[in-house]
C-alpha positions as CSV (number, residue, x, y, z in Angstrom):
1,M,0.2,0.1,0.0
2,I,2.9,2.4,0.1
3,R,3.2,4.4,-3.0
4,S,6.5,6.2,-2.6
5,D,9.3,5.1,-4.4
6,E,12.0,6.1,-2.1
7,V,11.2,5.7,2.1
8,R,13.2,6.1,4.9
9,V,13.5,2.8,7.2
10,I,13.6,2.6,10.6
11,D,14.6,-1.0,11.7
12,E,13.3,-2.9,14.4
13,E,15.5,-1.7,16.9
14,G,14.3,1.6,16.0
15,E,17.6,2.4,14.3
16,Q,17.3,4.7,11.1
17,L,18.9,2.5,8.2
18,G,18.4,5.7,6.1
19,V,16.8,6.2,2.6
20,L,16.2,3.2,0.2
21,V,14.3,2.2,-2.5
22,L,11.1,0.5,-1.7
23,A,11.9,-2.8,-3.3
24,A,15.1,-3.1,-0.8
25,A,12.9,-1.9,2.1
26,L,10.5,-4.6,1.6
27,A,13.1,-7.4,1.4
28,R,15.3,-6.1,4.4
29,A,11.5,-6.3,6.3
30,E,11.3,-9.7,4.5
31,E,14.2,-11.1,5.3
32,V,13.4,-10.2,8.9
33,G,10.3,-11.6,9.0
34,L,8.4,-8.5,9.4
35,D,6.2,-5.7,8.1
36,L,7.0,-3.2,6.4
37,V,4.9,-0.1,8.1
38,E,4.4,3.4,6.6
39,V,4.4,5.4,9.9
40,S,4.5,9.1,8.2
41,P,3.0,9.0,4.8
42,T,3.5,12.7,4.3
43,A,7.1,13.4,5.4
44,K,9.3,13.7,2.2
45,P,10.7,10.4,1.8
46,P,7.9,8.6,3.9
47,V,9.0,7.3,7.1
48,C,8.7,3.3,7.4
49,R,9.2,1.1,10.0
50,I,10.1,-2.7,10.2
51,M,7.8,-4.0,12.5
52,D,5.1,-6.9,13.4
53,Y,2.0,-5.0,12.5
54,G,-0.5,-7.8,14.0
55,K,1.5,-7.5,17.3
56,Y,1.4,-3.2,16.9
57,R,-2.8,-4.0,16.4
58,Y,-2.9,-5.8,19.1
59,E,-1.2,-3.4,21.7
60,Q,-2.7,-0.5,20.2
61,S,-6.1,-2.2,20.9
62,K,-5.2,-2.9,24.7
63,K,-4.0,0.7,25.3
64,Q,-7.7,1.7,24.2
65,Q,-9.4,-1.0,26.2
66,E,-7.2,0.3,29.1
67,A,-8.0,3.9,28.3
68,K,-11.7,3.0,28.3
69,K,-12.0,1.7,31.7
70,K,-10.0,4.5,33.4
71,Q,-12.9,6.6,31.7
72,T,-15.9,7.8,33.7
73,V,-18.8,8.8,32.6
74,V,-20.9,11.3,34.0
75,E,-24.5,10.9,34.4
76,I,-27.3,13.7,34.9
77,K,-29.7,12.4,37.4
78,E,-33.1,14.1,38.0
79,I,-35.0,14.8,40.8
80,K,-38.4,16.4,40.5
81,L,-40.0,18.1,43.7
82,R,-43.5,20.4,44.2
83,P,-43.3,23.5,45.8
84,K,-45.5,22.0,48.6
85,T,-43.5,18.9,49.3
86,E,-43.6,17.6,52.8
87,T,-40.4,17.8,55.0
88,H,-39.6,14.3,55.3
89,D,-40.2,13.6,51.4
90,L,-38.1,16.2,50.8
91,N,-35.5,15.0,53.1
92,F,-35.7,11.7,51.6
93,K,-35.1,13.6,48.0
94,I,-32.1,15.3,49.3
95,K,-31.1,12.1,50.8
96,N,-31.0,10.7,46.9
97,I,-29.2,13.8,45.9
98,R,-26.2,13.2,48.1
99,K,-26.2,9.8,46.9
100,F,-25.8,10.6,43.3
101,L,-23.2,13.4,44.3
102,E,-21.0,10.9,46.1
103,Q,-21.0,8.6,42.6
104,K,-19.6,12.0,41.0
105,N,-23.3,12.2,39.0
106,K,-24.6,15.8,38.5
107,V,-28.3,16.4,39.5
108,K,-30.8,18.6,37.7
109,V,-33.3,19.4,40.6
110,T,-36.8,20.0,39.1
111,L,-39.5,22.0,41.2
112,R,-42.8,21.7,38.7
113,F,-45.4,24.1,39.5
114,R,-49.4,23.2,38.6
115,G,-52.2,25.5,38.0
116,R,-52.1,28.6,40.1
117,E,-49.0,27.2,42.3
118,I,-46.9,29.4,39.5
119,I,-47.5,32.3,41.6
120,Y,-45.1,31.1,44.7
121,A,-42.5,30.4,42.2
122,D,-40.1,33.5,43.4
123,T,-41.1,33.0,46.8
124,L,-41.8,29.3,48.0
125,G,-39.9,28.0,44.7
126,R,-36.5,29.5,45.1
127,E,-36.9,28.9,49.3
128,V,-37.4,25.3,48.6
129,L,-34.3,25.2,45.8
130,K,-32.0,27.3,48.4
131,K,-33.4,24.8,51.2
132,V,-32.1,21.7,49.0
133,G,-28.5,23.6,48.2
134,A,-27.9,23.9,51.6
135,A,-28.6,20.7,52.6
136,V,-26.0,19.2,50.2
137,E,-23.3,21.9,50.4
138,D,-20.9,19.7,52.1
139,V,-20.9,17.4,48.7
140,G,-21.8,19.3,46.1
141,V,-21.5,22.7,44.7
142,I,-24.6,24.6,42.7
143,L,-23.7,24.7,39.2
144,Q,-26.7,26.7,38.0
145,F,-29.0,28.4,40.1
146,P,-32.4,28.3,40.0
147,T,-33.8,29.0,36.6
148,M,-37.4,29.4,35.2
149,E,-38.3,26.9,32.3
150,G,-42.1,27.1,31.4
151,R,-43.7,25.9,34.2
152,Q,-41.1,24.6,36.6
153,M,-37.6,26.1,37.8
154,A,-34.6,24.0,37.3
155,M,-31.3,24.0,39.2
156,F,-28.2,22.0,38.3
157,I,-25.6,20.7,41.6
158,G,-22.4,19.0,40.5
159,P,-20.1,17.0,42.6
160,K,-17.4,18.9,44.6
161,P,-14.2,18.4,43.2
């Protein structure tokens, strides 16, 4: 698949062999029993390396799998409340928020207003969300303060770094 006539060759130990004709480079790789792999096709002349290509691909896939294992996915969990939620129920939801934050997830606290409850949005609504924010202050940080989104008020809380 190498299209150039001349290539700069690096042998299996990492030492440069210099610029060789493609046929000579392929013969050298064949002689050692390895593959000639084009590493940098944009260089002048292109750089090729003598290596075991199957082993190289296997090692690359292993590195990707290790990187994937170490990667953490942050989810956004949602807790829905009402302005007239009783204290016991509110404490139960706060306990769930704390659990989510300890698992390093973000939490969206949504306060939904029905019917005429919307008139309490600025007073009672913000008060409930402030109470939730104060209750999880030791494990979380308020990322986005309460904002109105239609008939509901939302606040985002993230885990403490």
